[in-house]
C-alpha positions as CSV (number, residue, x, y, z in Angstrom):
1,M,136.6,-176.2,-83.5
2,A,135.5,-174.8,-86.9
3,D,135.0,-177.0,-90.0
4,L,138.5,-177.2,-91.5
5,S,137.9,-179.3,-94.6
6,I,135.3,-179.8,-97.2
7,E,135.1,-183.5,-96.7
8,R,131.5,-183.4,-95.4
9,F,130.3,-181.4,-98.4
10,R,132.0,-183.7,-100.8
11,R,130.6,-186.8,-99.1
12,V,126.9,-185.6,-99.0
13,V,127.0,-184.1,-102.5
14,S,128.5,-187.4,-103.9
15,A,125.8,-189.4,-102.2
16,A,123.0,-187.1,-103.4
17,S,124.3,-187.1,-106.9
18,A,124.5,-191.0,-106.9
19,Y,121.0,-191.4,-105.6
20,L,119.5,-188.9,-108.0
21,E,121.4,-190.6,-110.8
22,E,119.9,-194.0,-109.8
23,R,116.4,-192.6,-110.2
24,R,116.9,-190.0,-112.9
25,Q,114.7,-191.8,-115.5
26,E,111.9,-191.9,-113.0
27,V,112.2,-188.1,-112.7
28,N,112.3,-187.7,-116.5
29,D,109.1,-189.7,-116.8
30,L,107.2,-187.3,-114.6
31,N,108.3,-184.2,-116.6
32,V,105.3,-182.4,-118.0
33,F,105.9,-178.8,-116.8
34,P,106.9,-176.3,-118.0
35,V,107.8,-178.3,-121.1
36,A,107.0,-182.0,-121.5
37,D,110.5,-182.9,-122.9
38,G,111.3,-185.6,-120.4
39,D,114.7,-184.3,-119.3
40,T,114.3,-182.9,-115.8
41,G,116.1,-185.8,-114.2
42,D,119.0,-185.5,-116.7
43,N,119.2,-181.7,-116.1
44,M,119.3,-181.9,-112.3
45,A,121.8,-184.8,-112.4
46,L,124.2,-183.0,-114.7
47,T,124.0,-179.8,-112.6
48,L,124.7,-181.7,-109.4
49,R,127.5,-183.7,-111.0
50,A,129.2,-180.4,-111.9
51,V,129.2,-179.5,-108.2
52,S,130.5,-182.9,-107.2
53,D,133.3,-182.7,-109.8
54,E,134.4,-179.3,-108.4
55,L,134.4,-180.7,-104.8
56,D,136.5,-183.6,-106.1
57,R,139.0,-181.1,-107.5
58,L,139.2,-179.4,-104.1
59,D,139.4,-182.6,-102.1
60,G,141.9,-182.6,-99.3
61,Q,142.3,-178.8,-99.2
62,M,141.5,-176.9,-96.1
63,V,138.9,-174.1,-96.0
64,D,141.4,-171.9,-94.2
65,E,144.0,-172.5,-97.0
66,V,141.7,-172.0,-99.9
67,G,139.5,-169.3,-98.4
68,R,135.8,-169.7,-97.6
69,N,134.7,-167.1,-100.2
70,E,136.9,-168.8,-102.9
71,I,135.3,-172.1,-102.2
72,V,131.8,-170.7,-102.3
73,N,132.5,-168.9,-105.6
74,A,134.0,-172.1,-107.1
75,L,130.9,-174.2,-106.1
76,A,128.4,-171.5,-107.3
77,R,130.2,-171.1,-110.6
78,A,130.4,-174.9,-111.1
79,A,126.7,-175.2,-110.5
80,L,126.0,-172.3,-112.8
81,M,128.2,-173.5,-115.6
82,G,126.9,-177.1,-115.3
83,A,123.2,-176.2,-115.1
84,R,120.9,-177.6,-117.8
85,G,117.3,-176.6,-118.4
86,N,114.9,-174.8,-116.0
87,S,115.3,-177.3,-113.2
88,G,119.1,-177.3,-113.4
89,V,119.3,-173.5,-113.4
90,I,117.0,-173.3,-110.4
91,L,119.0,-176.0,-108.6
92,S,122.2,-174.1,-109.3
93,Q,120.7,-171.1,-107.6
94,I,119.7,-173.2,-104.6
95,V,123.3,-174.3,-104.3
96,R,124.5,-170.7,-104.7
97,G,122.1,-169.3,-102.0
98,A,123.0,-172.1,-99.5
99,A,126.7,-171.8,-100.1
100,E,126.7,-168.0,-99.7
101,E,124.9,-168.2,-96.3
102,L,127.3,-170.9,-95.1
103,S,130.3,-168.9,-96.1
104,S,129.0,-165.8,-94.3
105,R,129.4,-167.4,-90.9
106,P,133.2,-167.9,-90.5
107,G,134.2,-170.1,-87.6
108,E,130.7,-171.5,-87.0
109,L,130.1,-175.2,-87.2
110,I,127.2,-176.2,-89.5
111,D,124.3,-176.8,-87.1
112,P,120.5,-176.6,-87.2
113,V,120.5,-172.8,-87.0
114,L,122.9,-172.5,-89.9
115,V,121.0,-175.1,-91.9
116,A,117.8,-173.1,-91.4
117,A,119.5,-169.8,-92.5
118,S,121.1,-171.4,-95.6
119,M,117.9,-173.0,-96.7
120,A,116.0,-169.8,-96.3
121,R,118.5,-167.9,-98.4
122,A,118.6,-170.7,-101.0
123,A,114.8,-170.5,-101.3
124,D,114.9,-166.8,-101.9
125,A,117.6,-167.2,-104.5
126,A,115.5,-169.9,-106.3
127,Y,112.4,-167.7,-106.4
128,E,114.4,-164.7,-107.7
129,T,115.5,-166.9,-110.6
130,V,112.0,-167.2,-112.1
131,R,110.3,-164.2,-113.4
132,E,106.8,-165.5,-112.9
133,P,107.0,-168.4,-110.3
134,E,104.4,-171.1,-110.5
135,E,103.3,-172.8,-107.3
136,G,103.3,-176.6,-107.3
137,T,106.8,-176.8,-108.6
138,M,110.3,-177.4,-107.1
139,L,110.2,-173.8,-105.9
140,T,107.2,-174.5,-103.7
141,V,108.6,-177.7,-102.3
142,F,112.0,-176.3,-101.4
143,R,110.4,-173.3,-99.7
144,E,108.2,-175.8,-97.7
145,M,111.3,-177.7,-96.7
146,A,113.0,-174.4,-95.6
147,H,110.0,-173.6,-93.5
148,S,110.1,-177.1,-92.1
149,V,113.6,-176.5,-90.7
150,A,112.6,-173.2,-89.2
151,R,109.5,-174.8,-87.5
152,R,111.6,-177.6,-86.0
153,L,114.1,-175.3,-84.5
154,A,111.5,-174.0,-82.1
155,H,111.1,-177.5,-80.7
156,M,114.7,-178.6,-80.5
157,E,116.5,-178.6,-77.2
158,R,119.9,-178.2,-78.9
159,T,120.2,-176.1,-82.0
160,R,123.8,-174.8,-81.8
161,L,127.1,-176.7,-81.8
162,N,130.3,-175.8,-80.0
163,S,134.0,-176.8,-80.1
164,D,133.3,-179.9,-78.0
165,T,131.1,-181.4,-80.7
166,T,132.6,-184.4,-82.5
167,P,132.2,-184.7,-86.3
168,E,130.2,-187.9,-85.7
169,D,127.7,-186.1,-83.4
170,Q,127.5,-183.3,-85.9
171,D,126.6,-185.7,-88.7
172,R,124.0,-187.5,-86.5
173,M,122.3,-184.2,-85.5
174,L,122.2,-182.9,-89.1
175,A,121.0,-186.3,-90.5
176,G,118.2,-186.5,-87.9
177,L,117.0,-183.0,-88.7
178,L,117.1,-183.4,-92.4
179,E,115.3,-186.7,-92.4
180,E,112.4,-185.1,-90.7
181,V,112.5,-182.2,-93.3
182,L,112.7,-184.9,-96.0
183,K,109.3,-186.3,-94.8
184,D,107.8,-182.8,-95.0
185,G,109.2,-182.5,-98.5
186,E,107.6,-185.8,-99.5
187,R,104.3,-184.5,-98.3
188,A,104.8,-181.2,-100.2
189,V,105.6,-183.2,-103.4
190,A,102.4,-185.2,-103.0
191,R,100.4,-181.9,-102.9
192,T,101.8,-180.5,-106.1
193,P,99.0,-181.8,-108.3
194,E,96.6,-179.9,-106.2
195,Q,98.5,-176.7,-106.9
196,L,99.2,-177.0,-110.7
197,E,96.5,-178.1,-113.1
198,V,98.9,-179.5,-115.7
199,L,100.2,-182.0,-113.2
200,R,96.7,-183.0,-112.1
201,E,95.7,-183.5,-115.8
202,A,98.7,-185.7,-116.4
203,G,98.3,-187.6,-113.1
204,V,101.8,-186.9,-111.8
205,V,103.7,-184.9,-109.2
206,D,106.2,-182.2,-110.2
207,A,109.3,-183.8,-111.6
208,G,111.7,-181.1,-110.2
209,A,110.2,-181.3,-106.8
210,H,110.5,-185.1,-106.7
211,G,114.1,-184.7,-107.8
212,L,114.8,-182.3,-104.9
213,V,113.5,-184.8,-102.4
214,L,115.7,-187.5,-103.9
215,I,118.7,-185.2,-103.5
216,F,117.9,-184.6,-99.8
217,A,117.5,-188.4,-99.3
218,G,121.0,-188.8,-100.7
219,V,122.3,-186.0,-98.4
220,V,120.9,-187.9,-95.3
221,A,122.6,-191.1,-96.5
222,G,125.8,-189.2,-97.0
223,L,125.7,-187.8,-93.5
224,R,125.0,-191.2,-92.0
225,G,127.5,-193.0,-94.2
226,D,124.7,-195.4,-95.3
227,V,124.9,-197.4,-98.5
228,E,121.2,-196.9,-99.1
229,A,119.3,-193.6,-98.8
230,P,116.0,-193.2,-96.9
231,S,113.0,-194.6,-98.8
232,V,111.3,-192.1,-101.1
233,P,108.0,-193.0,-102.8
234,H,108.1,-194.1,-106.5
235,Y,105.7,-192.4,-108.9
236,A,104.2,-193.8,-112.1
237,P,105.0,-192.0,-115.3
238,A,102.7,-189.3,-116.7
239,A,99.5,-190.6,-118.2
240,H,100.2,-188.3,-121.1
241,T,102.9,-185.8,-122.1
242,R,100.8,-183.2,-123.9
243,P,102.9,-180.0,-123.8
244,H,101.6,-177.4,-121.4
245,H,102.1,-174.7,-124.1
246,E,99.5,-174.3,-126.7
247,D,102.0,-173.0,-129.2
248,S,104.3,-175.8,-130.3
249,R,106.9,-173.5,-132.1
250,F,109.2,-173.8,-129.1
251,R,110.8,-177.2,-129.3
252,Y,114.4,-176.9,-128.1
253,C,116.2,-175.9,-124.9
254,T,119.0,-173.5,-125.6
255,N,121.6,-172.7,-122.9
256,F,124.5,-170.3,-123.4
257,I,126.9,-168.2,-121.4
258,V,127.3,-164.5,-121.7
259,T,130.6,-163.0,-120.2
260,G,131.6,-159.4,-120.0
261,S,131.4,-156.6,-117.5
262,G,128.5,-154.7,-116.0
263,L,126.0,-157.2,-117.3
264,E,122.4,-156.8,-116.1
265,G,120.5,-160.0,-116.5
266,R,117.0,-158.6,-116.4
267,S,117.7,-156.3,-119.4
268,F,118.0,-159.4,-121.6
269,V,114.7,-161.1,-120.7
270,S,112.3,-159.1,-122.9
271,G,114.3,-159.6,-126.0
272,L,114.7,-163.3,-125.4
273,E,111.0,-163.8,-124.8
274,E,110.4,-162.8,-128.4
275,L,112.5,-165.8,-129.4
276,G,111.1,-168.4,-127.0
277,D,109.6,-168.9,-123.6
278,S,110.7,-170.4,-120.2
279,V,113.4,-167.8,-120.1
280,L,115.9,-167.9,-117.2
281,V,118.8,-165.5,-116.9
282,V,121.0,-165.9,-113.8
283,G,124.5,-165.0,-112.7
284,D,126.4,-161.8,-111.8
285,D,127.7,-158.7,-113.5
286,A,130.5,-160.7,-115.2
287,T,128.9,-164.0,-116.2
288,L,125.3,-164.9,-117.1
289,K,123.8,-168.3,-117.7
290,V,120.9,-168.1,-120.1
291,H,118.3,-170.7,-120.7
292,V,115.6,-170.3,-123.3
293,H,113.0,-172.8,-124.6
294,T,113.3,-171.9,-128.3
C-alpha cells in the first residue's frame, strides 16, 4: 500500500526540530563562516520549525485528499518563508529538493532507493542556491551523506518495499540506513577544518554541517520512536570569532520576500552584491526569498 498520511514526516521533522533546538547554542558557538555572527543554530532551528508548524497544520489529512503536489508546495513554501540566514536558506532548499523528489514517485513507499534519489536531488538544489560554493561547509557534508546512501544501496539485499511491508518494518529499514549515513556525516563534519582555512584557524568544525548531522540524528530517533537521538559528538566553541571578511562594513543579515510574476532570481544578485555580501536569492518565478549580509 502507498503512504496515505503525512504522520511519518510530521514525526521525524518534530524529532529533528526538537534535537536541533536542544543543541542550537552549541551550533551557534561554532559559527565563524561565512560571517561570525553566532546565529547558525538559531537560523536552522527557525527554518525547521516553520516546516514542523506546516506539518502540524496538515496533521491527520491524507495525501490522496490534499494532493501530493499541494503538500510538497506547502512544505517547500513554509521552509522558504521561515528560512533565516545563509544556513536557513540552504536548509530550505534541501527540504524543497527532497520533497520534490518524493512527490514525483506517486504510489511508491519511501524506501532506500527513494531516499537516495531524494537526497541526491536535495544536494543539487542546495548547491544551486550558492553562487560560489565553498567546500568544507554544510553543502559538502550533505553531498557526502547523499553519496553515502548511494554507496550503501549497492550492498543492501533489500532496497525496495512493497505492499506487504508494515509501517514498523519501513521505519526500521529507514532508521538503520540513515543511522549509517549519519556516521558518514559525522566523519565528513570532522574533516571540514581540513577543507576551509577559516575553520582551521578558529579550531572548529563547520556550524551548519554540524547542525545538519544533528537534524539527521533527530530523524533517526523519530523513525525509531526513541526519546533520545543517537549520540553525536559535542564540539568546543570557536577559539576566536574573528570575522572571515576583511571589510567590516557588512554587519547585519537582511532577509526579505519579493513577490510578483516572471521573477528571475539571478538578475537581482549583481545589484545586491553592491549593497552587501553573502547574497542568496532562491524561489520561483512568483516568490523569491532574498538574504543579504548588509
